[in-house]
N, C-alpha and C positions, 0 to 999 in steps of 0.2 A: 638499548633495543626498544623500538616502538611497541606499545601495547596493542596496536591495531595491525590488521593484515595489510600487506602491500595493496596498493590501489586495485590492481587487476584481479587479485583474489577476492577482495571485498565486493568489487563490481560483479563478479560471477555469482556471489552469494545474493546480492541485491536483485539481480535479474532473475535468479531462480525462483523468487517469491511470487512472481506474477502480479505484483502491485501496479496499480494504474497511475497513481499520482502521489504527490508529496503528503497529502492528507492521510492516505492509506499507509504510507511509510511511517508517519508519526504514530498512528494507531498501532501498527505492528510493533514499533519500538516500545510503546507503553504497555503492551500486552505481556511483556516479560519474555518474549520469544527471541529477542535479539542476542546473539552470542557476544560475550564481552569483548572479543577481538574485532567486532564490526562496529564502527562509530555510529552513534544516533544522529550526528551532524556531519555527514560526509562532505557536505559543501564547505565546511570549515576545515575539517581534518585534511582533505585532499586539494584544498584550493590552489596550492602550488605544486601539485603532484598528480595531475591527470583529470581533475574535476572538469566536466564539460556541461553540467546542468542536470536537472532532475530527469528530463526525458531520457538522456543518455544513461544516467545512473540506473533507472528502473527498466530500461529497454522498452519503454512504452511506444516508441516510434512517434506517434501523434495521437491526437484525440480520437480519430477514427479507429486506429488500431486498438486503443484502450476500450472503446465501446464494443468492439468485436469480441473482447474477452469476457464480456458479461452477457447474462441472459437478456432477451428482448424485454423492453419495459413492462409489457403486460404480465409476463411470467415472473419477473422480479417483484412486481406489485403484488401478485398473488402470494408469493412467499412472505413478503412483508406483512401483508394483512393477516395471514394465517398465524402469525405470532401473537396477535392480540395486544401489541404494544400501544401505549396511549400517546406517546409524543417522541420528539427528537432525542430527548435525554434518555429515555428508555431504549431507543434504537442504538444510541452510542454505547450504553452499558452492555447491551446484547452483543454488539460488535466486539467490544473489548473482552468479553468472556470467551472469545475464540470459537463460538458456535457458527459464525457466518460462513456459509459455503463460498468458495473462491469465485463463483460466477455471479454472486450477488455483491454489488459494490457497497462499500462502507459509506460512500458519499453519493447517494443516488442523485441529488440535484446537480452535482458536478458532472455526472455521466449522462443523465437523460435530460439535458437542457432542451 
């Protein structure tokens, strides 16, 4: 018996998270929130069993849909500045601590190009 959920069940879990991209998926996996029956590398686990790419896996649709899930740039910038973080490293640590609101992207440069 496989230690991972069937593809369709794992896909539902992944899409329920509201993550916008593979970077956010990796951060989520490293935060320790991933159930043991959901693979951290679904692209490998399901490569011959349903895998259609990261956009499909996360249900992000396209970059425009992903952007709509987040605060407008000015509002997200205000949140980021209110934290008093000094650099990208501190931002990543803050994101990994699980304090980031879902409407603030873990990868702002990727979202607000």
